[in-house]
C-alpha positions as CSV (number, residue, x, y, z in Angstrom):
1,M,-22.5,-5.4,-17.9
2,T,-21.1,-2.8,-15.5
3,S,-17.4,-2.3,-16.1
4,R,-14.8,-2.8,-13.4
5,R,-13.8,0.9,-13.8
6,T,-17.5,1.9,-13.2
7,L,-17.6,-0.3,-10.1
8,L,-14.3,1.3,-8.8
9,K,-15.8,4.8,-9.2
10,T,-19.1,3.8,-7.6
11,T,-17.2,2.3,-4.6
12,L,-15.1,5.4,-4.3
13,A,-18.2,7.6,-4.4
14,A,-19.8,5.6,-1.6
15,G,-16.6,5.8,0.4
16,L,-16.5,9.6,-0.1
17,A,-20.1,9.9,1.1
18,L,-19.3,7.8,4.2
19,A,-16.1,9.8,4.9
20,T,-18.1,13.1,4.8
21,S,-20.6,11.8,7.3
22,L,-17.8,10.5,9.5
23,T,-16.1,13.9,9.4
24,T,-19.3,15.7,10.3
25,A,-19.8,13.3,13.2
26,S,-16.3,13.9,14.5
27,F,-17.3,17.2,15.9
28,A,-19.4,15.4,18.5
29,M,-16.7,12.9,19.3
30,A,-13.3,12.9,20.9
31,E,-10.4,13.6,18.5
32,E,-8.9,10.4,17.2
33,L,-5.5,11.0,19.0
34,G,-7.2,11.3,22.4
35,K,-9.1,8.0,21.9
36,I,-5.9,6.3,20.9
37,K,-4.0,7.7,23.9
38,E,-6.8,6.6,26.2
39,A,-6.8,3.1,24.8
40,G,-3.0,2.9,24.8
41,V,-2.8,1.3,21.4
42,I,-3.0,2.2,17.8
43,R,-4.4,-0.3,15.3
44,I,-2.7,-0.3,12.0
45,A,-3.8,-2.2,8.9
46,M,-1.9,-3.8,6.0
47,S,-2.4,-6.7,3.6
48,G,0.3,-8.9,5.0
49,A,1.0,-10.0,1.4
50,Y,3.5,-7.5,0.2
51,P,7.1,-8.7,1.0
52,P,9.4,-7.3,2.1
53,F,7.2,-4.3,3.1
54,N,4.7,-6.5,5.0
55,F,4.3,-10.2,5.2
56,V,3.7,-13.1,7.5
57,N,6.9,-15.0,8.6
58,D,7.4,-18.6,9.6
59,S,6.4,-17.8,13.2
60,N,3.1,-16.4,11.9
61,E,4.1,-12.8,12.8
62,V,3.5,-9.9,10.5
63,V,6.9,-8.3,9.8
64,G,8.6,-6.1,7.3
65,F,9.3,-2.4,6.6
66,D,5.7,-1.2,7.1
67,P,5.0,-2.8,10.5
68,A,8.5,-1.7,11.7
69,V,7.7,1.9,10.6
70,G,4.3,1.7,12.2
71,A,5.7,0.3,15.5
72,E,8.3,3.0,15.7
73,I,5.7,5.7,15.2
74,A,3.5,4.2,17.9
75,K,6.4,4.0,20.3
76,R,7.2,7.7,19.8
77,M,3.5,8.5,20.3
78,G,3.6,6.6,23.6
79,V,1.3,3.8,22.7
80,E,1.5,0.1,21.7
81,V,0.8,-1.1,18.2
82,E,-1.7,-3.7,17.0
83,I,-1.3,-5.0,13.5
84,V,-4.4,-6.0,11.5
85,T,-4.2,-7.8,8.2
86,T,-7.0,-7.5,5.7
87,A,-7.7,-7.8,2.0
88,W,-6.3,-4.9,0.1
89,D,-9.4,-4.2,-2.0
90,G,-11.4,-3.5,1.1
91,I,-8.8,-1.8,3.3
92,I,-10.0,1.8,3.0
93,G,-13.6,0.6,3.7
94,G,-12.3,-1.0,6.9
95,L,-10.6,2.2,8.0
96,L,-13.8,4.2,7.4
97,A,-15.8,1.6,9.4
98,N,-13.4,2.1,12.4
99,K,-12.0,-1.4,12.2
100,Y,-8.5,0.1,12.7
101,D,-7.0,3.6,13.2
102,A,-4.5,3.8,10.2
103,I,-3.3,2.0,7.2
104,V,0.5,1.6,7.1
105,G,0.6,-0.7,4.1
106,S,2.5,0.9,1.3
107,M,-0.5,2.8,0.0
108,S,0.2,5.2,-2.8
109,I,-1.1,8.7,-2.3
110,T,-3.5,9.6,-5.1
111,E,-6.0,12.4,-5.7
112,E,-8.9,9.9,-5.6
113,R,-7.9,8.5,-2.2
114,Q,-7.3,12.0,-0.8
115,Q,-11.0,12.7,-1.3
116,V,-11.7,9.9,1.1
117,V,-8.9,9.7,3.6
118,D,-6.0,12.0,4.9
119,F,-2.4,10.9,4.5
120,V,0.7,11.2,6.7
121,G,3.9,11.2,4.8
122,P,5.0,10.0,2.3
123,Y,7.3,7.7,4.0
124,Y,8.9,6.3,0.9
125,T,8.8,6.7,-2.9
126,T,8.7,4.2,-5.7
127,K,7.6,3.8,-9.4
128,R,5.2,1.6,-11.3
129,A,7.0,-1.1,-13.2
130,I,6.2,-4.0,-15.5
131,F,8.0,-7.4,-15.2
132,A,8.1,-10.4,-17.5
133,K,10.0,-13.7,-17.7
134,P,13.2,-13.8,-19.7
135,G,12.4,-14.6,-23.4
136,G,8.8,-13.3,-23.0
137,I,7.2,-9.9,-23.4
138,S,10.0,-7.4,-24.0
139,S,8.3,-4.1,-24.9
140,A,5.3,-2.0,-23.7
141,A,3.9,-2.2,-27.2
142,E,3.3,-5.9,-26.8
143,L,1.1,-5.5,-23.7
144,S,-2.1,-5.2,-25.8
145,E,-1.8,-8.9,-26.5
146,A,-0.6,-9.9,-23.0
147,K,-2.2,-11.3,-19.9
148,V,-1.5,-8.7,-17.2
149,G,-1.3,-9.7,-13.5
150,L,-2.0,-7.2,-10.8
151,T,-3.1,-7.1,-7.1
152,L,-6.8,-6.5,-6.7
153,G,-7.7,-3.0,-5.6
154,E,-4.3,-1.4,-6.3
155,T,-4.0,1.8,-8.3
156,H,-2.1,-0.3,-10.9
157,E,-5.3,-2.2,-11.6
158,A,-7.4,0.9,-12.5
159,W,-4.5,2.1,-14.7
160,A,-4.3,-1.3,-16.6
161,R,-8.0,-1.4,-17.1
162,E,-8.0,2.2,-18.5
163,M,-5.3,1.1,-20.9
164,G,-7.6,-1.7,-22.1
165,Y,-5.3,-4.6,-21.1
166,D,-6.3,-8.2,-20.4
167,V,-6.3,-7.9,-16.6
168,R,-6.0,-10.8,-14.1
169,T,-6.2,-9.9,-10.4
170,Y,-4.7,-11.6,-7.4
171,K,-4.6,-11.2,-3.6
172,G,-1.0,-10.1,-3.2
173,L,2.6,-10.0,-4.5
174,P,3.5,-13.6,-3.7
175,E,0.6,-14.9,-5.7
176,L,1.5,-12.5,-8.6
177,L,5.1,-13.9,-8.7
178,L,3.8,-17.5,-8.8
179,E,1.5,-16.7,-11.6
180,L,4.3,-15.1,-13.6
181,E,6.7,-18.0,-12.8
182,H,4.2,-20.6,-14.0
183,G,3.3,-18.7,-17.1
184,R,-0.4,-18.0,-16.2
185,V,0.2,-14.3,-16.8
186,D,2.7,-12.8,-19.3
187,V,3.6,-9.8,-17.2
188,I,2.9,-8.4,-13.7
189,V,2.6,-4.7,-12.8
190,N,3.7,-3.6,-9.4
191,D,5.7,-1.1,-7.4
192,S,9.2,-1.5,-8.6
193,I,11.0,-1.7,-5.3
194,A,8.8,-4.4,-3.8
195,A,8.8,-6.6,-6.8
196,I,12.5,-6.4,-7.4
197,L,13.3,-7.2,-3.8
198,A,10.8,-10.1,-3.6
199,M,12.1,-11.7,-6.8
200,K,15.7,-11.3,-5.5
201,E,14.7,-13.1,-2.3
202,T,13.0,-16.0,-4.2
203,G,15.7,-16.2,-6.9
204,Q,13.1,-15.7,-9.6
205,D,14.4,-14.7,-13.0
206,Y,12.8,-11.6,-14.5
207,V,13.2,-8.8,-17.0
208,M,11.8,-5.3,-16.5
209,I,10.2,-3.7,-19.5
210,T,12.6,-0.8,-20.1
211,D,10.6,1.3,-22.6
212,F,7.9,2.0,-20.0
213,E,8.2,5.3,-18.3
214,T,6.3,6.4,-15.2
215,E,6.7,9.1,-12.5
216,E,7.6,8.4,-8.9
217,F,4.8,8.4,-6.4
218,G,4.8,8.4,-2.6
219,A,3.5,5.8,-0.2
220,G,1.6,7.3,2.8
221,I,-0.1,6.4,6.0
222,A,-3.9,6.7,5.6
223,I,-6.1,7.9,8.5
224,R,-9.7,9.0,8.7
225,K,-10.5,12.6,7.8
226,G,-11.1,15.2,10.5
227,S,-8.2,14.2,12.8
228,P,-5.6,16.9,12.5
229,E,-4.1,16.2,15.9
230,L,-3.5,12.5,15.0
231,A,-2.1,13.5,11.7
232,A,0.3,16.0,13.4
233,A,1.4,13.4,16.0
234,M,2.1,10.7,13.4
235,Q,3.9,13.2,11.0
236,G,6.0,14.5,13.9
237,A,7.0,11.0,14.9
238,L,7.8,10.1,11.3
239,D,9.9,13.3,10.8
240,A,11.8,12.7,14.0
241,M,12.7,9.1,13.0
242,M,13.9,10.2,9.6
243,E,16.1,12.9,11.2
244,D,17.7,10.8,13.9
245,G,18.6,7.8,11.7
246,T,16.0,5.3,12.9
247,Y,14.2,5.3,9.6
248,L,17.4,4.5,7.7
249,E,18.1,1.6,10.1
250,I,14.7,0.2,9.4
251,A,15.1,0.7,5.7
252,N,18.5,-0.9,5.6
253,K,17.2,-3.9,7.4
254,W,14.1,-4.6,5.3
255,V,14.8,-3.1,1.9
256,G,18.5,-2.6,1.8
257,G,18.8,1.1,1.6
258,D,17.2,4.6,1.9
259,I,14.0,4.8,-0.2
260,R,12.8,8.2,0.8
């Protein structure tokens, strides 16, 4: 049977081939920025299942840190913003298929992804972390016997499979938290900031595995390759909002402090 890791590599290879063909075709097309300016709107994608970074509120609106950052960048570019929610495991494929113009969804910047897309940013940094219920798993050494919950398609999933863990995948952070709370998984692996803030909001008790060390990584805005003008415009808007205090206002509102 083909392993999940093999499937991930195959999917990435296919995406790389498609990205190469799109980049070649871009010489015969208008630059992405020009098309966005002409349309007057930039379409940004996210899962809508990653509170407090992006989620659907009681009014059925997609809100959070990511859409706020995306909307501010769009404003500074002189266009409107349209938010598209889509399953995380297919989000890069949707970008390459022109279903939206950018991914502003807390996507970690990795070497594999940089072969397929270009990144603006990073616009915040975080770390991988492992969480369990009090009285449960307490050490990284115990993970070999644990049921490990992750979001399907995240970089954490590939890491956990490489480690040989018993992986259970879900659609997003809210579902992960429910599975942990009800004991259907022993631990969850997630970006530390998002998980801590989400559990604080729900009042869920947790412990973080403290003997697990990992480096910080940046979350960036993904765009199709071959669009230097769009990348420069978005980076310029991001830099300006970081310099004039707007970024900090957004961060304080949604995540409670500066996470650059």
